N, C-alpha and C positions, 0 to 999 in steps of 0.2 A: 849370837849364840852365847849361852852361859859359859863362863870360864870353868866352872865345875860341871862335870857330867851329871845329869839328873837321872833319877831312877826310871823315869818314863821314856827315856830315849832308847832307840834301837841301835845296836852296833852290828856292823857288817864286816865279814871276813871273807876274803877271796879263797877259792879252792884253785890252786895252781896245778896245771897238768903234769908238773914234775914231782908231785907229791901223792903218789897212789896210795900210800899208807894213811892218808888223811880221811879216807872214806872206807866203810866196811862193805861187805858183799851185799848188804841190803840197801846200800845207798845212803847210809847214815854217817854223819861226821864222827870221827874217832878223836880221842884225846890228842893224837899227833897233830891235828889241825891247829890245836891251841898251844903247842909247844914251840917257843922261840926264845932264845937266850937273851935277846936285847929288847924284850917286851913284845907282846902279841899285838901286832898291828891291826887296827880296825878303823872303820870310818863311822862317825856318828851320823844319824839320819839327818839332823839339821833341818827338820821340817820340809825335806825334799820328798818328792814322790818316789816310790820304789822303782818305777820305770826309769827315772832320772838317775838314781843310784846305780842301777844295773848298767845303764849306758856308760856312765863315768868309769865304772870298774872295767868294763870291756875295753874302753878306749885306753885306759891306763895300763892294763896288763896284756892287751892285744892277743898274740898267739899263745901266751902263757895261761890265759883264762880258761878254766874248766867249769867253774861254778861259783856260787855265792851262798853264804849262810848268814842268818841273822840271829842275834840273841839279845834279850833285854838287858839293859844296864842294871836293872834291879837284881838280876841273878848275881852279877859281880858284887854289887853293894851288899846284898843280903849274905854273901859268903866272905865278906871282908877283903875282897880284892880291891886293888887300886886301879882306877881308870883315869889315866893322866893325859889330858890333851897335849898333843905335840904338833903344833900348827905352823911350823916354819915353812913348809912347802905346800900344805893342804889344810885349809881351815877346818875341815871335817875330821882330820886324822887324830887318833888317840892310840894309846898303848895300854894294854892290861898287864899288870904285874901282881905278884903275890901280896905286895904291900907298898906303902908310900916310899920305902927305901929302894924301890925298883929291883927287888929280888925276883928272878924269873919265876913264872908260874910253876907250881909243883904239880905232880901227877894228879892228885885229887881234884884240885881246882880246874885243871885242864879237862878232866873227865866230867866235872859238873857242867862246864861250858858246853862240851860236846853233847851231853844228855839233854841240855836245855835249848840247844840251837835248832833252828829250822832251816831246811834247804829252801832257798828262794828260787834259784835256777841251777840246773845241772845239765850240762851239755854232754850227753852220753856218746855222741858222735865224735867228740874231740878225744883223741887217743892219749893215754898216759904216755909220758916220755921217760 
């Protein structure tokens, strides 16, 4: 995998069942899904099949898993966000920041990511906690 995230990569973010404000009433991601003080944690696709990616997220998050969204890395790059690989425990892991100085994402960029993300899987039978 490239050391630098490429614009053609897909980035995946988990929807945790403890974050009901991360989805709106129409089942669309909100900017809250992309707000995290220490970098927005995502997985790069890494040429894996989407089925494999979903399976890995379900294994990693277990009962906390509610769903998964994807967004193109090009959205980050085109809006001057920094996508920084953080591979100490997961070779696919990366974090999205406002810039290379690792400033947390602002509201506008969180909204841009929410508006450009696509729900991959959403388990409506899993109750919010």
